[in-house]
C-alpha positions in Angstrom: 44.0 24.7 38.9 41.0 26.2 37.1 41.7 24.1 34.0 42.1 21.0 36.2 38.8 21.7 37.8 37.1 22.2 34.5 38.5 19.0 33.2 37.4 17.2 36.3 33.9 18.5 36.0 33.6 17.7 32.3 34.8 14.2 32.9 32.1 13.7 35.6 29.5 14.9 33.2 30.6 12.6 30.4 30.7 9.6 32.8 27.2 10.4 34.0 25.8 10.6 30.5 27.4 7.3 29.6 25.3 5.5 32.3 22.2 7.6 31.8 21.3 7.5 28.0 18.3 9.7 28.4 20.4 12.5 29.8 21.1 14.1 26.4 17.3 14.3 25.6 16.7 16.9 28.3 18.4 20.0 26.8 17.1 22.4 29.5 18.6 20.3 32.3 21.9 20.0 30.4 22.2 23.8 30.0 21.7 24.3 33.7 24.4 21.8 34.6 26.9 23.4 32.1 26.2 26.8 33.6 27.1 25.6 37.0 30.3 24.1 35.7 31.4 27.3 34.1 30.3 29.6 36.9 32.0 27.8 39.8 35.6 28.2 38.6 35.0 31.9 37.9 34.5 33.0 41.6 36.8 30.2 42.8 39.7 31.9 40.9 39.4 35.1 43.0 39.0 33.3 46.4 41.7 30.7 46.0 44.7 32.8 47.2 43.1 33.8 50.5 41.8 30.5 51.8 43.4 27.5 53.4 44.3 24.2 51.8 41.5 22.4 53.8 38.9 24.7 52.4 40.3 24.3 48.9 40.0 20.6 49.1 36.5 21.0 50.4 35.5 23.3 47.6 37.1 20.9 45.1 35.0 18.0 46.4 32.3 16.5 44.1 29.5 16.7 46.5 27.8 19.9 45.2 27.8 18.5 41.7 26.6 15.1 42.8 23.6 16.7 44.5 22.7 18.7 41.4 23.4 15.7 39.1 21.2 13.4 41.2 18.3 15.9 41.0 18.6 16.2 37.2 18.9 12.4 36.9 15.6 11.9 38.8 13.9 14.4 36.5 15.3 12.7 33.4 14.1 9.3 34.7 10.5 10.7 35.2 10.6 11.8 31.5 11.8 8.4 30.4 9.1 6.6 32.3 6.4 8.8 30.9 7.6 8.1 27.4 7.9 4.4 28.0 4.4 4.0 29.4 1.9 6.3 27.6 -1.4 6.8 29.3 -4.0 4.2 28.4 -7.5 5.1 27.3 -10.2 3.4 29.4 -12.7 1.1 27.8 -15.5 3.6 28.8 -13.7 6.4 26.9 -13.2 4.1 23.9 -16.9 3.3 23.9 -17.9 7.0 24.0 -15.5 7.7 21.1 -17.0 4.9 19.1 -20.6 6.0 19.8 -19.8 9.5 18.8 -17.9 8.5 15.7 -14.6 10.1 16.9 -11.4 8.6 15.5 -8.1 8.7 17.1 -6.5 10.4 14.1 -7.9 13.1 11.9 -8.4 11.8 8.3 -6.8 13.8 5.5 -8.9 15.6 2.9 -8.4 12.7 0.3 -9.3 10.1 2.9 -12.4 12.1 3.9 -13.5 12.0 0.2 -12.9 8.3 0.0 -14.9 7.6 3.2 -17.8 9.8 1.8 -17.8 7.9 -1.5 -17.8 4.5 0.3 -20.7 5.4 2.5 -22.7 6.9 -0.4 -22.2 3.7 -2.4 -23.2 1.5 0.6 -26.3 3.5 1.3 -27.4 3.4 -2.4 -26.7 -0.3 -2.6 -28.7 -0.9 0.6 -31.6 1.2 -0.6 -31.8 -0.8 -3.9 -31.9 -4.0 -1.9 -34.7 -2.6 0.3 -36.7 -1.7 -2.8 -36.4 -5.3 -4.1 -37.5 -6.7 -0.7 -40.5 -4.3 -0.5 -41.6 -5.4 -4.0 -41.5 -9.1 -3.2 -42.4 -9.1 0.5 -44.8 -6.3 1.2 -47.2 -8.1 3.4 -45.3 -11.4 4.0 -43.4 -10.7 7.1 -42.0 -14.1 8.0 -40.7 -14.7 4.5 -39.1 -11.3 4.5 -37.5 -12.0 7.8 -36.2 -15.3 6.4 -34.6 -13.6 3.5 -33.1 -10.9 5.7 -31.5 -13.3 8.1 -30.1 -15.4 5.2 -28.4 -12.3 3.8 -27.5 -10.7 7.2 -25.1 -13.5 8.3 -23.2 -13.7 5.0 -20.8 -10.7 5.7 -19.5 -12.4 8.8 -18.6 -15.5 6.8 -16.8 -13.2 4.3 -14.9 -11.5 7.1 -13.8 -14.7 8.6 -12.7 -16.2 5.2 -10.5 -13.2 4.4 -9.0 -13.1 7.9 -8.2 -16.8 7.8 -6.5 -16.2 4.4 -4.4 -13.4 5.8 -3.5 -15.4 8.8 -2.5 -18.4 6.6 -0.2 -16.1 4.6 1.3 -14.7 7.8 0.1 -11.1 7.1 -2.2 -10.7 10.1 -3.1 -12.4 13.3 -5.6 -11.3 15.9 -8.1 -13.6 17.6 -10.5 -10.9 18.7 -11.9 -10.2 15.2 -12.3 -13.9 14.5 -14.1 -14.6 17.8 -16.5 -11.6 17.5 -17.3 -12.3 13.8 -18.0 -16.0 14.6 -20.2 -15.0 17.5 -22.1 -12.6 15.2 -22.6 -15.4 12.6 -23.8 -17.7 15.4 -26.3 -15.2 16.5 -27.6 -14.6 13.0 -27.9 -18.4 12.4 -30.2 -18.7 15.3 -32.3 -15.9 14.0 -32.6 -17.9 10.8 -33.6 -21.0 12.6 -36.4 -19.1 14.3 -37.7 -17.8 11.0 -37.5 -21.3 9.5 -39.5 -22.6 12.5 -42.1 -19.9 11.8 -42.5 -21.0 8.2 -40.6 -18.2 6.5 -38.9 -20.7 4.1 -42.1 -22.6 3.1 -42.0 -21.5 -0.6 -39.3 -22.7 -3.0 -39.1 -19.3 -4.6 -38.3 -17.6 -1.3 -35.5 -20.1 -0.6 -34.1 -19.7 -4.1 -34.1 -15.9 -4.0 -32.5 -15.7 -0.6 -29.8 -18.2 -1.3 -29.0 -16.7 -4.7 -28.6 -13.3 -3.2 -26.5 -14.7 -0.4 -24.0 -16.4 -2.8 -23.5 -13.2 -4.8 -23.4 -11.1 -1.6 -20.7 -13.4 -0.2 -18.2 -12.8 -3.1 -19.1 -9.1 -3.2 -18.3 -8.7 0.5 -15.1 -10.7 0.2 -13.9 -8.3 -2.6 -15.1 -5.3 -0.6 -13.3 -6.4 2.6 -10.0 -7.0 0.7 -10.4 -3.5 -0.9 -11.4 -1.6 2.3 -12.5 -3.3 5.6 -13.9 0.0 6.7 -16.2 0.1 3.6 -17.3 -3.6 4.2 -18.0 -2.9 7.9 -20.1 0.2 7.0 -22.1 -1.7 4.5 -22.8 -4.4 7.1 -23.8 -1.7 9.5 -26.4 -0.4 6.9 -27.8 -3.8 6.5 -28.1 -4.3 10.3 -29.8 -0.9 10.6 -32.4 -1.9 8.1 -33.0 -5.2 9.9 -33.4 -3.3 13.2 -35.9 -0.9 11.6 -37.8 -3.8 10.0 -38.3 -5.7 13.3 -39.1 -2.4 15.2 -41.8 -1.5 12.7 -43.3 -5.0 12.9 -43.6 -4.9 16.6 -45.4 -1.6 16.5 -48.0 -2.9 14.0 -51.1 -4.9 14.9 -49.0 -8.0 14.2 -47.0 -7.1 17.3 -50.1 -7.4 19.4 -51.1 -10.7 17.8 -47.7 -12.4 18.4 -48.0 -11.7 22.2 -50.5 -14.5 22.3 -48.4 -17.0 20.4 -45.8 -19.3 22.1 -42.1 -18.7 21.5 -40.3 -20.9 19.0 -38.3 -23.7 20.4 -35.1 -22.4 18.7 -35.6 -19.0 20.5 -36.0 -20.7 23.9 -32.9 -22.9 23.4 -30.7 -20.0 22.3 -31.8 -17.2 24.6 -32.5 -19.2 27.7 -29.4 -21.5 27.4 -27.1 -21.8 30.4 -24.0 -21.2 28.1 -24.3 -17.7 26.7 -20.6 -17.1 26.1 -21.1 -16.5 22.3 -24.2 -14.5 23.0 -22.1 -12.1 25.1 -19.2 -12.2 22.6 -20.8 -10.3 19.7 -22.0 -7.5 22.0 -18.8 -5.5 22.1 -20.4 -2.3 23.4 -21.4 -3.9 26.7 -19.7 -6.0 29.4 -20.4 -9.8 29.5 -23.4 -11.1 31.4 -25.1 -7.6 31.5 -27.9 -8.6 29.1 -30.0 -11.7 29.9 -33.2 -11.9 27.7 -36.5 -13.4 28.8 -38.6 -15.5 26.4 -42.2 -16.0 27.4 -43.9 -15.7 24.0 -43.3 -14.9 20.4 -43.3 -11.2 21.0 -40.3 -11.5 23.4 -38.5 -13.5 20.7 -38.9 -10.7 18.2 -37.9 -8.0 20.8 -34.6 -9.9 21.4 -33.9 -10.3 17.7 -34.5 -6.6 17.2 -32.1 -5.8 20.1 -29.5 -8.2 18.7 -29.6 -6.2 15.4 -28.9 -3.0 17.4 -25.9 -4.7 19.0 -24.6 -5.7 15.6 -24.8 -2.1 14.5 -22.7 -1.0 17.4 -20.1 -3.7 16.7 -19.9 -2.9 13.0 -19.5 0.8 13.8 -16.6 0.0 16.2 -14.9 -2.1 13.5 -14.7 0.9 11.2 -12.1 2.5 13.6 -8.9 0.4 13.1 -7.8 -1.4 16.3 -10.8 -0.4 18.4 -12.5 -3.9 18.3 -11.9 -6.0 21.4 -13.6 -9.2 22.5 -15.8 -8.4 25.6 -14.3 -11.4 27.4 -10.7 -10.3 26.4 -11.4 -6.9 27.9 -12.7 -8.5 31.1 -9.6 -10.7 31.4 -7.2 -7.8 30.7 -8.9 -5.7 33.4 -8.7 -8.5 35.9 -5.0 -9.0 35.2 -4.2 -5.3 35.4 -5.9 -5.1 38.8 -3.8 -7.9 40.2 -0.4 -6.6 39.2 1.1 -3.8 37.1 3.3 -4.7 34.1 7.0 -4.1 34.6 7.5 -2.7 31.1 5.6 -2.3 27.9 5.1 -6.0 27.6 1.8 -5.9 25.7 2.5 -6.6 22.0 0.6 -4.4 19.6 -0.8 -6.5 16.8 -1.2 -5.2 13.3 -4.6 -4.1 12.2 -6.3 -5.6 9.1 -5.9 -3.1 6.3 -7.2 -3.3 2.8 -5.9 -1.8 -0.5 -7.4 1.5 0.3 
């Protein structure tokens, strides 16, 4: 009888594990069930001779085991659900992690040395470029701005070119990066149009110098992006920081007081006061769409908005240095709206591969 009961209980356990594949993963619950199986025949062996047949059939029923098995099955299902749907980090937490420079994974010692070398090289290269600009354009502000804007939009052309190449070869596909980088180049193009309207490209030598640097800068950035996207994004961040500092210093000089009395360029009015500001919102990944609407009343306002644009570029470039953290502002808005309407039944969101270089 005891052997029959043990075989009966073991058969029930096997059948339950067959229909519940996650049962074997919870070792603690499994041990508790085995303990109950072994303990029950032990005291049943001593009580069996003195009890009636009806009570024997009642004790041999499967109801106690079913209650215990059902409880364990519910616990195992909770563990399975928790593993299938990991907790998602909110967009606010992601922005705080980006602003504080926190990465989701701790870099190794070798990777830390590589990052340090990349940043040291980028800073040295940026400082050398600043030295050249200071020598040529010490007091010629508009010409300096023209050269800066001609150079500043080149990295985004390089990023898009490499990403299109990877996409054509089937190595990579993610629309967010292409949308954001195109919006950044669109923003820098309008900065360039404003400087051209102000006469920053009046001299042939200024145009030749800016365009020559831009051509060499393009191929250098393409190579750098293929080698290490993180390095290319950091270098672009350094360039945007210099652009922000340049405009900020200009506004604090006496020139800033003078431009308050001058009218705004037509290119600035058309770009910043347009009804369609989709691309204007697209490159500002650190803020939600339609939260920044500039005003343009004079030339001073135009320079203030250009300076603020450079600050937004810095934030976006910093976010790009963390793989997988860049999201289109409009994509985030659509995802949040869909998640509010209905919850996904399973892990239906497909994770796309990040763009990785040789390093």
